[in-house]
Structures are given as structure tokens and as C-alpha cells.
SERO-4910 file (N, C-alpha, C, O; in steps of 0.05 Angstrom, whole numbers):
BEGIN
 pado doro    nc1    nc2    nc3   cac1   cac2   cac3    cc1    cc2    cc3    oc1    oc2    oc3
  Met    A     21    -24      2     -3      1      0     16     23      3     39     20     12
  Arg    A      2     51     -7     27     72     -4     10     94     16    -14     99     18
  Ala    A     33    103     30     35    122     52     58    148     55     80    153     46
  Leu    A     43    159     69     65    188     64     75    185     88     62    182    108
  Arg    A    107    185     89    129    178    108    144    202    115    149    221     99
  Cys    A    150    200    138    170    223    148    198    202    162    199    188    182
  His    A    218    208    144    242    196    149    253    217    168    262    205    188
  Ala    A    256    241    170    269    258    186    250    282    197    231    289    183
  Phe    A    254    292    217    238    320    228    251    345    217    270    360    223
  Asp    A    231    346    197    237    368    186    211    379    168    189    369    171
  Gln    A    215    402    148    191    409    141    171    384    127    176    361    121
  Pro    A    145    401    125    127    376    111    126    372     77    108    358     67
  Glu    A    149    385     59    157    383     40    171    359     41    167    345     22
  Thr    A    191    348     61    208    328     60    191    306     66    207    287     65
  Leu    A    168    296     71    147    278     66    160    266     40    172    278     22
  Ser    A    155    235     44    157    218     11    133    200     15    123    194     37
  Leu    A    125    193     -9    108    174    -13    119    152    -17    134    150    -36
  Asp    A    115    129      4    124    104     -7    102     72     -5     85     63     10
  Thr    A    112     66    -22    103     35    -17    112     16      6    136     11      6
  Val    A     98      6     23     98     -3     52     82    -29     47     64    -32     30
  Pro    A     90    -51     67     76    -70     73     48    -66     74     45    -43     81
  Asp    A     25    -78     71     -3    -71     79      0    -83    113     13   -103    120
  Pro    A    -14    -68    127     -7    -75    158    -27    -98    160    -45   -103    144
  Val    A    -20   -111    186    -32   -132    191    -51   -129    227    -40   -115    244
  Pro    A    -77   -143    235    -76   -131    259    -71   -148    279    -77   -171    275
  Ala    A    -60   -144    301    -51   -163    325    -71   -158    344    -88   -141    341
  Ala    A    -69   -173    363    -82   -177    384   -110   -148    391   -102   -126    395
  Gly    A   -128   -151    390   -146   -118    393   -140   -106    384   -136    -85    396
  Glu    A   -133   -109    355   -135    -80    335   -153    -94    306   -157   -118    302
  Ile    A   -161    -69    290   -171    -74    271   -155    -63    245   -136    -49    252
  Val    A   -158    -65    220   -150    -58    196   -167    -39    183   -183    -53    170
  Val    A   -172    -13    178   -176      8    163   -173     16    140   -156     34    139
  Gln    A   -184      9    112   -186     25     89   -189     47     99   -202     49    120
  Val    A   -176     76     83   -181    100     99   -199    112     71   -197    103     48
  Ser    A   -210    126     77   -233    138     67   -222    172     57   -216    187     38
  Ala    A   -224    169     87   -211    204     95   -196    205    113   -200    186    128
  Ala    A   -178    220    119   -149    225    143   -155    262    147   -154    281    132
  Gly    A   -161    260    168   -163    285    180   -137    302    189   -122    293    207
  Val    A   -132    331    172   -110    340    182   -103    356    202   -123    370    206
  Asn    A    -91    360    213    -93    374    239    -66    387    243    -46    377    233
  Phe    A    -66    408    256    -40    428    273    -18    414    278      4    417    268
  Pro    A    -25    394    301     -5    373    310      6    347    298     20    330    308
  Asp    A     -7    349    270      7    328    256     35    349    239     57    340    233
  Ala    A     29    369    235     52    381    222     71    395    243     87    413    237
  Leu    A     68    384    270     88    391    284     95    370    292    119    368    289
  Met    A     84    350    301    104    326    300    126    321    274    150    318    276
  Val    A    113    320    252    133    319    229    160    332    235    183    322    235
  Met    A    150    362    239    177    375    243    194    369    272    212    384    279
  Gly    A    187    351    284    198    347    317    187    371    332    204    378    347
  Gln    A    172    381    333    163    403    354    140    401    371    133    421    382
  Tyr    A    127    380    373    103    368    381    120    358    412    144    355    418
  Gln    A     92    352    429    102    336    458    112    308    460    124    300    480
  Val    A    105    288    431    111    271    423    123    272    395    115    286    376
  Arg    A    145    255    395    160    247    378    161    217    367    174    202    383
  Pro    A    153    206    348    150    182    342    176    169    334    192    182    321
  Pro    A    182    147    339    203    132    327    206    145    297    185    154    288
  Leu    A    226    146    281    231    143    251    236    123    245    251    110    259
  Pro    A    225    111    216    211    133    195    175    124    213    167    103    224
  Phe    A    162    149    207    136    137    214    111    156    195    116    177    183
  Thr    A     91    147    195     66    155    182     53    169    199     41    159    218
  Pro    A     53    200    194     34    219    207      6    217    199      1    203    179
  Gly    A    -12    227    212    -44    225    216    -52    213    237    -51    188    241
  Gly    A    -62    232    252    -86    224    271   -104    204    277   -105    184    292
  Glu    A   -123    217    256   -152    210    254   -157    202    229   -147    213    210
  Ala    A   -183    171    227   -187    169    204   -219    158    197   -230    148    217
  Ala    A   -228    158    181   -255    137    175   -246    125    153   -227    130    138
  Gly    A   -270    101    153   -264     87    132   -286     66    132   -309     70    139
  Val    A   -272     34    120   -285     17    128   -267    -12    139   -247    -20    126
  Ile    A   -274    -23    160   -254    -45    165   -251    -68    144   -270    -79    133
  Thr    A   -233    -72    141   -216    -93    124   -214   -117    140   -228   -137    134
  Ala    A   -198   -117    161   -193   -136    177   -196   -133    208   -195   -110    219
  Val    A   -199   -163    226   -199   -156    247   -188   -182    260   -194   -204    251
  Ala    A   -167   -177    285   -161   -194    302   -180   -207    315   -201   -198    323
  Ala    A   -168   -238    315   -188   -259    326   -204   -259    353   -224   -271    360
  Asp    A   -188   -238    364   -200   -225    391   -228   -210    388   -248   -216    401
  Val    A   -227   -193    371   -239   -170    367   -280   -186    361   -287   -199    342
  Val    A   -292   -180    379   -318   -194    367   -338   -179    371   -360   -190    373
  His    A   -335   -145    374   -359   -129    371   -349   -112    346   -358    -89    347
  Leu    A   -337   -117    328   -340    -99    299   -320   -125    281   -300   -138    286
  Gln    A   -337   -121    260   -335   -139    239   -324   -129    210   -329   -106    203
  Val    A   -313   -142    198   -299   -133    166   -330   -126    148   -350   -140    146
  Gly    A   -324    -95    135   -347    -80    124   -360    -63    136   -379    -52    125
  Gln    A   -350    -56    167   -365    -40    175   -351     -8    177   -327     -7    183
  Arg    A   -365     15    173   -355     44    171   -345     54    199   -361     53    218
  Val    A   -325     62    203   -314     69    232   -300     97    227   -290    105    206
  Val    A   -304    112    253   -273    130    248   -259    122    277   -270    116    299
  Val    A   -229    124    270   -212    116    288   -197    148    300   -197    171    290
  Phe    A   -187    139    323   -163    159    328   -133    141    332   -131    124    349
  Thr    A   -118    146    319    -93    134    314    -64    145    329    -47    129    339
  Arg    A    -63    170    329    -46    185    340    -21    188    311    -10    209    302
  Thr    A    -19    167    304     -1    166    279    -18    144    258    -39    132    262
  Gly    A      4    144    232     -7    124    219    -28    129    195    -25    115    176
  Ala    A    -52    151    194    -72    163    183    -75    163    152    -93    157    136
  Phe    A    -42    175    149    -39    189    123    -28    160    107     -5    152    107
  Ala    A    -47    150     96    -41    122     78    -71    111     75    -93    118     83
  Glu    A    -61     86     56    -88     75     46    -93     57     59   -111     44     48
  Arg    A    -85     47     85    -91     30    109    -80     38    128    -58     49    127
  Val    A    -93     34    149    -83     40    181    -99     13    201   -120      1    205
  Cys    A    -73     18    209    -84    -14    233    -92      9    261    -78     29    263
  Ala    A   -111      6    278   -123     16    304   -131      2    321   -148    -15    318
  Pro    A   -118      9    348   -135    -10    364   -165     -6    361   -175     15    355
  Ala    A   -182    -30    367   -216    -39    365   -224    -19    383   -246     -9    375
  Ser    A   -214     -5    408   -227      2    422   -234     38    414   -254     51    419
  Ala    A   -208     45    402   -207     63    387   -235     77    365   -243     99    359
  Ala    A   -241     49    360   -260     57    341   -293     59    342   -308     43    354
  Thr    A   -300     80    328   -332     78    335   -348     74    302   -348     83    279
  Ile    A   -356     60    313   -386     55    284   -398     77    273   -409     89    291
  Leu    A   -402     90    248   -412    104    237   -438    108    235   -450     89    224
  Pro    A   -454    127    242   -488    128    228   -488    132    203   -471    147    193
  Glu    A   -510    118    186   -511    122    160   -509    146    146   -502    149    123
  Ala    A   -516    162    162   -525    201    160   -501    211    153   -500    227    135
  Val    A   -477    202    169   -451    218    175   -434    204    152   -432    180    149
  Thr    A   -418    231    130   -405    206    109   -377    204    133   -379    208    157
  Ser    A   -352    197    116   -330    189    122   -316    206    131   -303    204    152
  Glu    A   -315    234    110   -305    258    102   -312    272    123   -297    290    130
  Val    A   -336    268    137   -346    297    160   -332    274    177   -309    280    185
  Ala    A   -342    250    184   -323    242    211   -299    241    221   -291    239    244
  Ala    A   -285    242    189   -254    242    199   -244    269    208   -221    276    214
  Thr    A   -268    285    208   -253    315    222   -259    316    254   -254    336    267
  Leu    A   -270    295    266   -285    298    294   -269    293    313   -269    308    333
  Pro    A   -247    264    310   -239    264    333   -221    288    353   -226    295    376
  Leu    A   -206    294    340   -189    318    346   -193    346    348   -189    357    370
  Ala    A   -201    359    329   -211    387    328   -239    388    349   -240    399    371
  Phe    A   -257    375    337   -285    379    353   -282    360    385   -295    369    403
  Gly    A   -267    339    389   -254    330    408   -250    354    431   -263    357    452
  Thr    A   -233    366    421   -211    392    436   -236    401    446   -244    398    469
  Ala    A   -256    417    417   -275    437    433   -292    426    448   -308    439    461
  Met    A   -292    399    449   -321    390    457   -307    385    492   -322    387    512
  His    A   -277    378    495   -275    371    532   -269    404    536   -280    412    557
  Ala    A   -259    421    525   -249    447    528   -276    470    541   -272    484    561
  Leu    A   -300    468    527   -324    470    529   -340    463    553   -353    478    568
  Ile    A   -336    434    553   -351    418    574   -341    418    589   -348    434    606
  Asp    A   -318    400    595   -310    391    619   -290    417    630   -291    422    655
  Arg    A   -276    431    617   -252    446    628   -275    470    628   -278    475    652
  Ala    A   -288    483    617   -298    510    628   -327    513    644   -335    532    658
  His    A   -341    486    634   -371    478    645   -384    503    633   -397    515    650
  Leu    A   -384    516    606   -408    526    593   -428    519    594   -434    495    591
  Val    A   -446    544    600   -473    534    610   -496    555    584   -487    578    578
  Lys    A   -508    551    578   -539    564    564   -531    589    577   -524    592    600
  Gly    A   -535    612    554   -536    638    572   -508    655    567   -507    679    566
  Glu    A   -487    638    563   -464    657    572   -453    660    553   -460    651    531
  Thr    A   -432    674    556   -424    688    521   -388    675    518   -373    679    536
  Leu    A   -383    665    501   -363    647    487   -343    670    465   -350    678    444
  Leu    A   -324    674    476   -304    690    456   -290    662    441   -286    642    455
  Val    A   -285    662    418   -269    641    400   -250    658    382   -256    670    362
  Leu    A   -223    658    395   -205    669    376   -195    646    356   -197    623    364
  Gly    A   -184    652    328   -180    635    315   -210    611    300   -214    588    295
  Ala    A   -223    637    299   -253    625    301   -262    602    278   -280    585    279
  Ser    A   -238    611    253   -256    592    229   -239    576    227   -242    561    208
  Gly    A   -217    571    243   -195    542    250   -214    520    252   -238    523    251
  Gly    A   -199    493    254   -212    466    262   -220    473    283   -245    474    284
  Val    A   -208    478    302   -219    485    325   -236    504    336   -256    501    352
  Gly    A   -226    523    326   -244    546    331   -273    545    322   -292    551    337
  Leu    A   -277    536    292   -302    527    280   -317    511    297   -341    514    299
  Ala    A   -303    493    310   -318    467    327   -334    480    348   -357    475    355
  Ala    A   -318    497    357   -324    517    392   -344    530    385   -361    530    404
  Val    A   -353    543    361   -370    560    353   -395    541    344   -415    552    352
  Met    A   -399    525    334   -416    498    333   -425    491    360   -446    499    370
  Ile    A   -403    472    372   -409    466    396   -423    481    419   -437    470    436
  Ala    A   -417    509    419   -417    527    439   -451    541    424   -462    556    439
  Lys    A   -460    538    405   -488    539    396   -503    517    407   -523    521    421
  Ala    A   -496    500    402   -515    472    412   -518    471    439   -538    459    447
  Leu    A   -498    482    461   -504    484    489   -519    509    495   -523    514    518
  Gly    A   -530    526    474   -542    548    479   -529    576    488   -539    597    496
  Ala    A   -497    564    483   -484    601    486   -491    618    470   -506    612    451
  Arg    A   -483    640    473   -476    665    452   -454    665    443   -435    660    458
  Val    A   -451    669    423   -420    664    410   -404    683    397   -409    685    373
  Ile    A   -383    700    406   -365    715    386   -337    702    373   -317    690    381
  Ala    A   -345    709    354   -324    696    327   -302    713    329   -309    736    324
  Ala    A   -277    713    334   -254    731    328   -237    713    300   -236    689    298
  Ala    A   -227    730    284   -211    717    260   -203    739    245   -216    760    246
  Ser    A   -182    735    230   -172    755    220   -179    767    189   -165    783    177
  Ser    A   -206    754    177   -215    766    152   -242    766    158   -253    755    177
  Ala    A   -254    782    135   -278    786    128   -291    754    125   -308    742    139
  Glu    A   -278    747    105   -288    715     85   -287    698    109   -308    686    114
  Lys    A   -266    696    125   -267    671    148   -288    680    170   -299    661    182
  Leu    A   -296    703    177   -318    713    192   -339    697    184   -351    680    198
  Ala    A   -344    705    154   -370    694    143   -377    673    143   -401    669    138
  Val    A   -359    652    149   -365    621    148   -370    621    179   -385    601    183
  Cys    A   -365    633    204   -374    630    224   -399    642    230   -413    628    245
  Gln    A   -409    666    223   -429    672    223   -449    650    207   -470    646    219
  Leu    A   -447    638    188   -457    612    172   -460    591    186   -477    576    177
  His    A   -448    583    210   -449    561    232   -452    570    255   -446    556    274
  Gly    A   -462    595    259   -476    604    289   -465    628    299   -482    642    310
  Ala    A   -448    635    298   -437    665    312   -451    681    319   -466    687    300
  Asp    A   -456    696    340   -475    719    335   -467    736    331   -481    752    319
  Ala    A   -434    745    338   -422    774    330   -390    763    316   -380    741    317
  Cys    A   -383    781    307   -358    776    293   -335    802    299   -343    826    297
  Ile    A   -311    796    307   -299    815    307   -275    808    289   -266    785    289
  Asn    A   -265    826    276   -244    826    250   -217    830    267   -214    853    275
  Tyr    A   -200    814    273   -177    826    292   -156    847    276   -146    866    288
  Ser    A   -150    841    247   -137    852    227   -147    877    226   -130    894    222
  Ser    A   -169    885    228   -177    915    231   -186    927    248   -184    952    248
  Glu    A   -199    915    264   -209    924    293   -193    921    317   -175    904    318
  Ser    A   -197    936    337   -184    933    359   -200    912    377   -223    917    383
  Leu    A   -188    889    387   -199    870    403   -216    878    429   -238    868    431
  Arg    A   -209    891    443   -214    902    466   -240    919    462   -261    915    475
  Asp    A   -237    941    442   -257    955    437   -282    952    421   -301    967    420
  Arg    A   -278    926    409   -305    914    400   -314    900    417   -339    902    417
  Leu    A   -303    882    439   -315    867    458   -328    878    480   -346    867    492
  Lys    A   -318    903    484   -332    921    495   -358    934    490   -375    938    507
  Glu    A   -360    943    456   -385    943    446   -403    929    453   -425    935    463
  Leu    A   -393    900    445   -410    882    440   -426    864    473   -448    855    476
  Thr    A   -400    865    495   -416    861    523   -414    880    539   -421    874    562
  Gly    A   -408    899    536   -409    934    549   -387    915    575   -369    898    571
  Ser    A   -397    926    600   -377    918    621   -372    892    632   -356    884    649
  His    A   -393    877    615   -388    838    631   -371    831    618   -358    814    631
  Gly    A   -358    835    589   -334    812    575   -343    789    574   -364    783    587
  Pro    A   -331    773    560   -332    741    549   -329    723    572   -308    724    586
  Asp    A   -351    704    580   -353    690    607   -332    673    604   -322    662    624
  Val    A   -320    668    576   -300    637    569   -290    647    543   -304    658    526
  Ile    A   -268    644    542   -252    654    521   -241    622    507   -238    604    523
  Cys    A   -237    618    484   -229    595    473   -207    603    453   -212    616    432
  Asp    A   -181    593    461   -157    606    451   -137    586    441   -117    583    455
  Pro    A   -139    573    420   -120    555    398    -95    572    387    -74    564    377
  Val    A   -102    598    394    -76    619    372    -63    630    396    -48    646    385
  Gly    A    -59    631    418    -33    646    434    -24    672    418    -41    683    404
  Gly    A      0    682    420     11    701    411      2    722    423     -3    723    447
  Ala    A     -2    748    399    -11    774    403    -40    772    414    -47    793    426
  Leu    A    -56    754    414    -87    761    415    -92    754    447   -109    768    459
  Thr    A    -75    731    462    -75    730    490    -86    751    513   -108    751    525
  Glu    A    -67    764    514    -64    785    532    -88    807    529   -100    812    550
  Pro    A    -96    819    509   -124    836    501   -142    816    509   -156    822    528
  Ala    A   -144    793    500   -167    778    507   -173    778    538   -195    782    548
  Phe    A   -156    773    546   -165    759    586   -165    791    594   -181    795    612
  Arg    A   -152    817    585   -155    834    591   -185    845    588   -189    867    599
  Ser    A   -209    834    573   -228    837    568   -253    815    588   -278    818    586
  Ile    A   -241    798    602   -255    766    607   -268    785    625   -262    808    633
  Ala    A   -299    764    633   -317    780    652   -299    767    684   -276    758    683
  Trp    A   -315    771    710   -311    770    725   -314    739    727   -332    729    714
  Gly    A   -300    725    739   -296    695    735   -301    681    718   -312    659    719
  Gly    A   -292    694    697   -283    684    671   -262    658    663   -243    653    677
  Arg    A   -266    647    646   -246    626    646   -238    624    617   -253    619    597
  His    A   -208    628    619   -193    630    589   -177    605    584   -156    597    595
  Leu    A   -194    592    561   -184    559    558   -158    559    533   -157    561    508
  Val    A   -132    556    559   -108    556    538   -104    533    519    -95    513    532
  Ile    A   -107    529    495   -113    504    468    -92    500    463    -86    478    471
  Gly    A    -77    510    454    -52    513    431    -45    548    422    -58    569    424
  Phe    A    -16    543    411    -14    570    394     -5    564    367     17    556    361
  Ala    A    -26    568    351    -33    569    319    -15    587    316      2    580    299
  Gly    A    -11    615    329      1    637    326     29    637    323     43    650    307
  Gly    A     38    619    341     69    621    338     77    618    355     89    598    362
  Ala    A     73    648    372     83    655    399     75    642    421     51    636    418
  Ile    A     84    634    448     76    628    477     77    648    489     98    658    496
  Pro    A     42    663    496     47    690    504     52    676    540     50    655    553
  Ser    A     58    707    544     60    711    574     44    732    582     41    753    571
  Leu    A     28    721    613     11    736    621     13    740    640     14    720    654
  Pro    A     13    769    654     13    782    682     -2    766    693    -22    759    681
  Leu    A      3    755    724     -1    737    735    -31    757    758    -48    744    771
  Asn    A    -31    783    755    -46    801    770    -70    793    759    -89    785    773
  Leu    A    -70    796    726   -102    800    713   -111    778    724   -134    783    732
  Pro    A   -107    757    729   -128    726    743   -135    736    764   -156    729    774
  Leu    A   -117    757    777   -130    756    804   -148    786    815   -160    789    836
  Leu    A   -145    810    788   -163    825    793   -183    814    778   -204    823    788
  Lys    A   -187    802    761   -211    791    746   -227    772    764   -252    775    763
  Gly    A   -216    753    782   -224    733    795   -228    709    775   -246    691    779
  Ala    A   -210    709    754   -224    692    734   -192    668    727   -170    673    737
  Ser    A   -197    649    711   -179    628    714   -170    616    686   -185    613    666
  Val    A   -137    608    688   -128    603    663   -129    575    665   -118    563    683
  Ile    A   -147    559    640   -144    532    647   -137    520    625   -149    528    606
  Gly    A   -117    496    619   -102    487    601   -116    463    595   -121    447    613
  Val    A   -124    459    566   -136    439    548   -116    419    538    -99    428    523
  Phe    A   -116    394    544    -97    376    529   -112    355    524   -113    337    540
  Trp    A   -124    356    501   -144    335    492   -127    308    491   -135    288    503
  Gly    A   -105    306    478    -95    280    485    -99    273    509   -118    258    515
  Ala    A    -83    282    528    -82    262    554   -108    265    562   -110    249    581
  Phe    A   -126    274    558   -148    270    570   -163    243    554   -178    229    566
  Glu    A   -155    240    526   -166    218    515   -161    189    517   -173    168    512
  Gln    A   -132    197    527   -124    165    545   -130    162    574   -135    140    584
  Arg    A   -131    184    588   -134    181    611   -164    182    621   -171    176    644
  Glu    A   -179    189    601   -215    182    606   -219    174    582   -222    192    565
  Pro    A   -220    154    575   -226    139    546   -263    139    539   -275    144    518
  Ala    A   -273    132    563   -302    131    567   -311    157    563   -326    160    545
  Ala    A   -305    179    578   -315    204    581   -306    218    545   -323    233    535
  Asn    A   -287    213    533   -283    213    505   -294    200    489   -291    208    466
  Ala    A   -307    180    491   -326    174    481   -348    177    476   -358    175    454
  Arg    A   -362    186    503   -384    201    502   -390    221    490   -413    228    482
  His    A   -367    233    489   -366    260    474   -367    258    444   -377    274    429
  Leu    A   -354    236    439   -357    231    403   -384    217    388   -395    220    367
  Ala    A   -390    198    414   -422    191    404   -435    225    406   -441    236    385
  Gln    A   -437    235    424   -454    258    423   -450    275    395   -469    282    380
  Leu    A   -425    279    391   -415    289    364   -437    288    337   -449    304    324
  Leu    A   -432    242    338   -444    241    313   -470    247    316   -484    252    296
  Glu    A   -477    248    337   -517    242    343   -520    276    325   -535    282    307
  Trp    A   -496    296    340   -517    321    327   -509    327    299   -525    343    288
  Val    A   -487    319    283   -483    315    257   -501    307    244   -510    318    224
  Ala    A   -512    276    261   -530    267    244   -559    272    247   -576    256    238
  Gln    A   -564    291    258   -589    303    259   -584    339    255   -600    358    260
  Gly    A   -563    339    248   -557    370    229   -554    392    241   -553    414    229
  Ile    A   -551    386    277   -549    409    298   -519    418    291   -515    442    293
  Ile    A   -496    400    282   -474    420    269   -455    401    249   -451    377    250
  Ala    A   -444    425    228   -441    413    202   -413    418    205   -403    440    203
  Pro    A   -403    399    209   -362    404    201   -367    414    177   -386    409    162
  Val    A   -342    432    172   -336    441    152   -307    427    134   -284    428    143
  Val    A   -315    415    106   -298    400    103   -287    421     76   -304    424     58
  Ser    A   -258    435     71   -258    462     58   -244    454     40   -249    467     20
  Ala    A   -224    431     36   -206    424     17   -198    398     23   -191    391     46
  Arg    A   -197    380     -1   -194    351     -1   -164    352    -20   -161    365    -40
  Tyr    A   -140    329     -3   -118    333    -20   -111    298    -25   -120    280    -11
  Pro    A    -99    295    -42    -79    257    -45    -66    256    -40    -49    273    -47
  Leu    A    -59    240    -26    -28    223    -16     -9    237    -27      9    247    -13
  Ser    A    -10    239    -56     18    254    -63     19    278    -62     38    289    -72
  Asn    A     -3    295    -48     -3    328    -45     -5    329     -9     -8    351      1
  Gly    A     -3    310      6     -7    314     34      7    340     44     -4    356     58
  Ala    A     31    343     34     53    363     46     40    386     49     36    399     70
  Ala    A     31    390     19     14    423     18     -9    420     42    -14    441     54
  Ala    A    -22    401     49    -50    403     70    -40    413     92    -53    431    101
  Leu    A    -12    403    108      5    407    128     13    439    129      8    455    147
  Arg    A     30    443    100     30    477    100     14    494     95     20    518     96
  Asp    A    -10    484     87    -41    505     90    -42    503    119    -44    525    129
  Ile    A    -41    487    135    -45    486    160    -28    501    177    -39    513    196
  Leu    A      2    504    174     12    517    187     10    544    181      7    561    198
  Glu    A     13    550    150      8    584    140    -29    589    148    -41    605    133
  Arg    A    -42    578    166    -66    584    178    -79    599    149    -81    624    147
  Arg    A    -86    579    128   -100    593    102   -127    563    101   -137    556     79
  Val    A   -135    548    131   -150    529    132   -173    537    140   -172    546    163
  Val    A   -204    539    127   -223    549    140   -236    520    144   -240    501    128
  Gly    A   -241    521    167   -252    486    182   -231    468    181   -208    474    188
  Lys    A   -240    442    172   -215    430    171   -216    414    139   -235    415    124
  Val    A   -189    400    132   -181    397    111   -175    361    116   -165    350    136
  Val    A   -186    346     89   -179    316     89   -158    302     71   -157    312     48
  Ile    A   -148    290     75   -124    272     55   -147    246     51   -153    231     69
  Thr    A   -155    246     26   -168    227      6   -144    207      1   -128    216    -15
  Pro    A   -142    190      9   -115    164     -6   -129    155    -25   -113    145    -41
  His    A   -155    150    -34   -162    133    -57   -169    148    -74   -174    136    -95
  Ala    A   -173    170    -74   -192    195    -92   -163    195   -125   -167    209   -144
***
């Protein structure tokens, strides 16, 4: 089979399209023919050796995939060949087939396409964990989403609306904000042309956002936090903006506010049952049309490096996928 391989920690353009042996399931595993693999910011960081986890070289990047089961180990009794599933694999998904623990597979409802399912585990799982488990966002609260048109950001917009929150989407262009509005944002801030703090004051008065979803970091974090509501919660999710910001600790004190870390990967490992409940809820919402994940581009395996580059350069709206058999 063909797989996109990383032979040295370097830029995505150094990845090679290799022919490798077909995977064979060990005990407790299944093999999935990949219809679509979701592409995420951590995938690019892992290729460059800048992620918390550095897989042994060489490796196949890609942490989430959806497709059809083609093989199961003898001890796997709850899944069978021919079923459509979504799996979280950490690595290996940018290939024609991927081996995954049977425990990491979720059967797909008929109404959910493989392309959409492949966008859910990491970005939507992160937003779900952030808003429900970490921020305890409730109906009627106001959520500010930074980088709102990206994978995690747009997921947060949709999930927050499903939970009954008011959503303020912040992004860098009118085009990106138009997508946020289409998917439920109540108000928008273009931080390339507007003052984030002035616009937040205009939209929330003296209250400020109750929760801030921050997958961007960089120069936006401090002005956003300075606008937070009393008792607010600032969710630290990632640093797509490049720089890891510093925050004066008198600000949480003065606002009675919290800075809360969100590490979905550790949550998925430590609390698999809770993560499985989140994914089941997401699939139900998709099937019911309550949320509608955006797949803005599709790439063949041969052009997988471009998908990672577009993620790094923040050119992606919503999610993009690699389609190995297209």
C-alpha cells in the first residue's frame, strides 16, 4: 500500500510517498481502509519534531481517519469487516490503510459521511472537552472564540451554539468571519482591522466574555484576557499563532478569573469513556444536522505535504482531509 512517510524531523515538504507492507492486525486491533484522514496542526508539528510526542523514525503521520474495516483480530468480537468506522490513531492515518486498536473505533451512523467523521476526533473532541469538561460552559453565557475559522475554533462555535451559549467569533478576515456566521456565530470581530478590546466592550458592555477559547496564543491572548468577565475562564488550547504568550498574573487576580489548560490528547488517554461519550454526542449532532463540520479542501496522498503547509500558514477554514483512494 502507499503511505506518506516522515524519515527525518523536518518541513512537511520532505515527506515521501512510499510503498509499504499492508498492515496486519495484532491482538485487539482492526485494519481500516482509509476513505478520509483529518489533517491537524499537531500533525505538522509532529513532522517537524516540535510536538510533545516524537514518534520513532520513520513514521506515517496522521491521527484520525474514517473508512471501512478490512480485517479484525481474532479476539475482536464487537466489530466486523465491512463496517464503517472512525478511529483515532495518533499516527499512521495518512495511508491507504491503517491499523488501530478496536477500542479506538466508533461505528458511523449512515447519515454521517466518512469525510465529515474524519474531522471529528481531534478538533471537535478538543472543543467538546474544552467547553464541557474544562470551562463548564452553560446556556446563556458568552463565549469568545479566537481563530474562530480554524479547525478547533469553528468546532467551538458550533458546539457552543448547540449548548445554548452566545458566541463571538474573532478571526483575521471578513471571508473567514462569514463562515463563522454561517455556522452560528452571533457576532464577529475582525482583529486584522478592529481593536479586539474595543469591539468586545461594544458587544458585551462592562461584562466581557464568560469564556475565551484560545487555540491561537501570540499577541491576542493578553488583550482578550484583559476583557474577560469577572469569574471568567480562559481556555489555553494551543499556539497556532506561533508565539507562546506570557500573562501578568495580577490579571487573573483582578478579574477573579481562571487560566485553564486543555490537553485533549491526555484526556483521551486518561478518560477514554468520557471521550467516547463526547464522540457519540458529536456523531448524533451531525446526524441530526445540529452541527455541520466544514471540509474546505481535499488532498490526495501525493499532495499531503501541501495540506500540512496550509495548516501551518493558517490558510485553512474549518477542516481539510487527505483522501488516499481519490
